[in-house]
C-alpha positions in Angstrom: -10.1 -8.7 -49.4 -6.2 -9.4 -49.4 -4.4 -8.8 -52.2 -1.6 -11.0 -53.2 1.6 -9.7 -55.7 3.7 -12.3 -56.8 6.4 -10.3 -57.9 7.7 -6.9 -58.0 6.4 -6.0 -61.0 3.0 -6.7 -59.9 3.1 -4.3 -57.1 0.8 -1.2 -58.1 2.2 2.3 -57.8 -0.6 3.0 -55.5 0.3 0.2 -52.5 2.3 2.5 -50.3 2.6 4.0 -48.3 2.3 1.3 -46.1 3.2 -0.4 -42.6 4.9 -3.9 -43.1 6.6 -7.4 -41.9 9.0 -9.2 -43.5 9.5 -12.5 -43.1 9.5 -16.0 -43.9 6.5 -16.3 -42.0 6.5 -20.2 -42.5 4.2 -22.2 -39.8 2.5 -18.3 -39.8 2.2 -19.0 -35.7 1.8 -17.3 -32.1 4.8 -15.2 -32.9 4.0 -14.1 -36.6 1.1 -13.1 -35.4 1.8 -10.6 -32.8 3.7 -8.7 -35.4 1.3 -8.8 -38.3 -1.3 -7.8 -35.6 1.0 -5.0 -34.9 1.8 -3.6 -38.4 -2.5 -4.0 -38.9 -2.9 -1.8 -36.0 -0.5 0.7 -36.7 -1.7 0.7 -40.8 -5.1 1.5 -39.4 -4.2 3.8 -37.0 -2.2 6.1 -39.3 -4.1 5.6 -42.6 -1.5 3.4 -44.4 -2.0 -0.3 -45.9 -0.5 -3.0 -44.2 1.7 -5.5 -45.9 3.4 -8.9 -45.5 6.1 -9.4 -47.2 7.6 -13.4 -47.6 9.7 -15.5 -50.2 9.3 -18.1 -52.4 11.2 -20.8 -52.3 12.2 -20.4 -48.5 15.8 -19.0 -48.9 17.5 -22.1 -47.6 15.8 -23.8 -50.3 18.0 -21.7 -52.7 20.6 -21.2 -50.8 21.4 -24.9 -48.9 18.9 -27.1 -50.7 20.6 -30.3 -48.8 19.7 -28.7 -45.3 16.9 -27.0 -46.1 14.2 -27.7 -43.6 10.5 -29.3 -44.8 7.8 -26.3 -44.5 5.0 -26.3 -42.0 3.4 -23.8 -45.0 3.9 -24.2 -48.9 3.2 -21.0 -50.2 -0.4 -21.9 -51.4 -1.0 -22.8 -47.1 0.8 -19.8 -46.0 -0.1 -16.9 -48.1 -4.2 -18.2 -47.6 -3.0 -17.7 -43.1 -1.4 -14.5 -43.8 -4.3 -13.3 -45.4 -6.4 -14.1 -42.2 -4.3 -12.1 -40.4 -6.0 -8.8 -41.9 -3.3 -7.2 -43.8 -4.4 -5.6 -46.9 -1.4 -7.1 -48.9 0.4 -10.2 -49.3 4.0 -9.6 -51.2 5.4 -13.2 -52.4 9.3 -12.0 -53.4 11.2 -15.2 -55.4 13.9 -15.8 -53.9 16.9 -16.1 -56.5 20.0 -15.8 -57.1 19.3 -12.0 -58.1 17.8 -11.4 -54.8 20.0 -13.8 -52.8 23.2 -11.5 -53.8 21.2 -7.8 -53.4 22.8 -5.6 -50.7 20.8 -4.3 -47.3 21.0 -1.1 -48.8 19.8 -1.9 -52.1 16.9 -4.4 -50.9 16.0 -1.2 -48.7 16.1 1.4 -51.5 14.6 -1.0 -53.9 11.8 -2.7 -52.5 11.3 -1.2 -49.1 11.8 2.4 -50.2 11.1 2.4 -53.7 8.5 -0.6 -54.2 6.4 -0.7 -50.9 7.0 3.1 -49.5 7.5 1.8 -46.4 6.8 4.2 -43.3 7.0 1.4 -40.4 8.3 -2.0 -40.2 8.0 -4.4 -37.4 10.5 -7.3 -37.4 11.8 -9.9 -34.8 15.2 -9.3 -33.0 16.9 -12.0 -35.0 15.5 -10.6 -38.6 18.2 -10.5 -41.0 18.3 -9.1 -45.0 20.5 -8.6 -47.6 23.7 -10.3 -49.1 24.8 -13.4 -46.5 22.3 -11.9 -44.3 25.0 -9.1 -43.6 22.3 -6.6 -42.2 20.2 -7.2 -38.5 17.8 -4.7 -37.1 20.3 -2.3 -35.6 20.9 -1.5 -39.7 17.1 -1.6 -40.6 17.1 1.2 -38.1 19.5 3.4 -39.4 18.0 2.5 -43.1 15.3 4.2 -41.2 16.5 6.7 -40.3 18.1 7.9 -43.7 15.3 6.8 -45.7 12.5 8.3 -43.7 10.9 4.9 -41.9 10.8 3.6 -38.2 11.1 0.1 -36.9 9.7 -1.5 -34.6 11.6 -4.7 -32.4 9.5 -7.2 -31.0 10.4 -9.5 -28.2 10.1 -13.3 -29.2 6.8 -14.2 -27.8 7.0 -17.0 -25.1 3.7 -20.1 -24.0 4.1 -22.2 -21.1 7.6 -20.9 -21.0 8.5 -22.1 -24.8 9.9 -19.8 -27.0 7.7 -19.7 -30.2 10.1 -20.4 -33.5 9.2 -22.1 -37.0 12.1 -24.1 -36.3 11.0 -25.5 -32.9 7.4 -25.9 -34.2 9.2 -28.0 -37.1 10.8 -30.5 -34.3 7.7 -30.9 -32.2 5.3 -31.5 -35.3 8.8 -34.1 -36.4 8.6 -35.9 -32.9 4.7 -36.1 -33.1 4.2 -33.5 -30.2 1.1 -32.0 -31.6 0.1 -30.7 -28.3 2.7 -28.5 -28.1 2.9 -27.7 -31.6 -0.2 -26.0 -31.3 0.9 -24.4 -28.6 3.3 -22.2 -30.2 0.8 -22.2 -33.6 -2.0 -20.9 -31.9 -4.2 -23.5 -33.6 -4.0 -27.2 -34.5 -1.0 -28.2 -37.0 -3.0 -29.1 -40.4 -1.6 -29.7 -44.3 -3.5 -29.1 -47.3 -4.2 -31.1 -50.4 -5.8 -33.0 -52.7 -7.1 -36.9 -53.0 -5.0 -39.7 -54.1 -6.5 -42.4 -55.5 -5.3 -45.6 -54.0 -5.3 -49.3 -53.6 -8.8 -49.1 -51.5 -7.4 -51.5 -49.0 -9.2 -49.0 -46.2 -12.2 -48.7 -47.8 -12.9 -52.1 -48.9 -12.0 -53.9 -45.6 -12.7 -51.2 -42.8 -13.7 -47.9 -42.8 -14.7 -44.7 -45.1 -11.4 -43.6 -46.4 -9.6 -40.7 -47.6 -5.7 -40.7 -48.8 -3.7 -37.4 -49.0 -2.1 -36.8 -52.5 1.8 -36.7 -52.3 2.9 -33.2 -50.3 5.9 -31.3 -50.5 5.3 -29.9 -46.7 6.5 -31.9 -43.3 4.5 -34.2 -41.9 4.4 -35.6 -38.4 6.2 -38.7 -37.4 4.9 -42.5 -38.5 2.0 -43.5 -36.4 -1.9 -43.1 -36.3 -3.4 -39.7 -35.0 -6.9 -38.2 -33.9 -7.3 -35.6 -36.4 -10.1 -33.4 -38.3 -10.6 -33.0 -42.3 -12.3 -30.7 -43.9 -13.5 -31.8 -47.5 -14.7 -29.0 -49.6 -17.0 -27.2 -46.8 -17.7 -30.0 -44.6 -15.7 -31.2 -41.4 -15.4 -34.5 -40.3 -14.3 -35.8 -37.3 -11.6 -38.5 -37.6 -8.3 -40.7 -37.3 -5.6 -40.7 -39.4 -2.8 -43.3 -40.4 0.4 -42.1 -41.8 3.7 -44.4 -42.8 4.2 -47.3 -44.6 1.3 -50.2 -44.0 3.5 -52.5 -42.8 0.7 -54.7 -42.1 -0.1 -54.5 -46.3 3.5 -55.5 -47.7 4.4 -53.2 -50.4 1.6 -51.0 -50.0 4.2 -48.0 -49.7 3.5 -45.0 -48.1 0.2 -43.0 -47.3 -1.6 -40.5 -45.0 -5.0 -42.0 -45.0 -7.7 -40.7 -43.0 -10.8 -42.8 -41.8 -13.7 -40.5 -41.1 -16.1 -41.4 -38.3 -18.9 -39.2 -38.8 -18.9 -40.4 -42.8 -21.4 -38.8 -45.0 -21.8 -38.5 -48.4 -19.5 -36.0 -50.2 -18.9 -34.8 -53.8 -15.2 -35.8 -53.8 -12.4 -35.9 -56.8 -9.0 -35.6 -57.7 -8.9 -31.6 -57.5 -11.0 -31.5 -54.2 -9.2 -29.7 -51.1 -8.8 -31.0 -48.3 -7.4 -30.0 -44.7 -6.4 -32.4 -41.9 -5.9 -30.9 -38.6 -3.6 -33.7 -36.6 -4.8 -33.0 -32.9 -3.2 -35.8 -31.0 -0.9 -38.9 -31.7 -2.8 -42.0 -30.0 0.5 -44.3 -30.7 3.1 -46.0 -33.2 2.5 -47.7 -36.4 2.9 -51.2 -36.0 2.7 -54.6 -38.2 -0.5 -56.9 -37.3 -0.4 -60.2 -37.8 -3.8 -60.7 -39.7 -6.7 -58.1 -41.1 -8.7 -58.9 -37.8 -6.2 -58.2 -35.5 -5.7 -54.6 -37.4 -9.3 -54.0 -37.4 -9.6 -54.2 -33.6 -6.9 -52.5 -33.1 -8.3 -49.6 -35.6 -11.9 -49.8 -33.9 -9.7 -49.4 -30.3 -8.4 -46.4 -32.1 -11.7 -45.0 -33.2 -13.1 -44.9 -29.5 -10.2 -43.4 -27.9 -11.1 -40.5 -30.6 -14.7 -40.1 -30.0 -13.6 -40.4 -26.6 -11.1 -37.1 -27.4 -13.8 -35.4 -29.0 -16.7 -35.8 -26.3 -14.1 -34.7 -24.1 -13.5 -31.4 -26.5 -17.1 -30.5 -26.9 -17.9 -30.8 -22.9 
């Protein structure tokens, strides 16, 4: 089981020596997983501990909050994905003023060598660290020669001719391009949360629905999507509407999921949900009547069922 340490103070003295990778790891995409896979492999070969070091909040959220991106994976989700890579430990460093002001040398001495006992680091070529991002992989390698660790630099991963990066995936998700986002993530884009009690419009008039509670991370463009929802340990095929529900004046924003293969489940305000976005079907639009909306939903459902039949054939 992967250990999770949420501060430097929580790190036990016996954690190192280790192989590690440091980064924001937003999305834990294919590029991140290649680096972390190398960390795990080298750690096992050399009898070291494998460690992923990340930050909370994202440095941009602390340094430039007005320009900070919405995250693909808020911290709880990211921690689960990092643990799934097979690392022995995830270290979450609180990004605050003290950490923002620390120099590159201090970070190496105090954190990498002093706390983690790093013997090897794996990083992408664009990795930066230290006050005002003063250091890159060249400086890191120089510190390694001084302090007794090595640095392996990984090239960017490409899929279908596209360079994989968190910022590129954010753009694709924000545009509703779930296919290309899935290429880069190596899995469907998903959000994790809990249900929200709503007006009950969907349940009363249409089909069984689940509404996602307010969510702080990135969501796809408004529209209708083929989705898959996991409720506790049960997984259902579904269609989700994301937007302001213009057919119902004053209804406001919601992420509303209509379950296709519905069976009764134990659902309460604390139930854990994961909603995977598989394919964008259409834009959100206003209908003149409930009957028109019902007809369009049935068309969405038919298209979703065809999608799921193709995916298993």
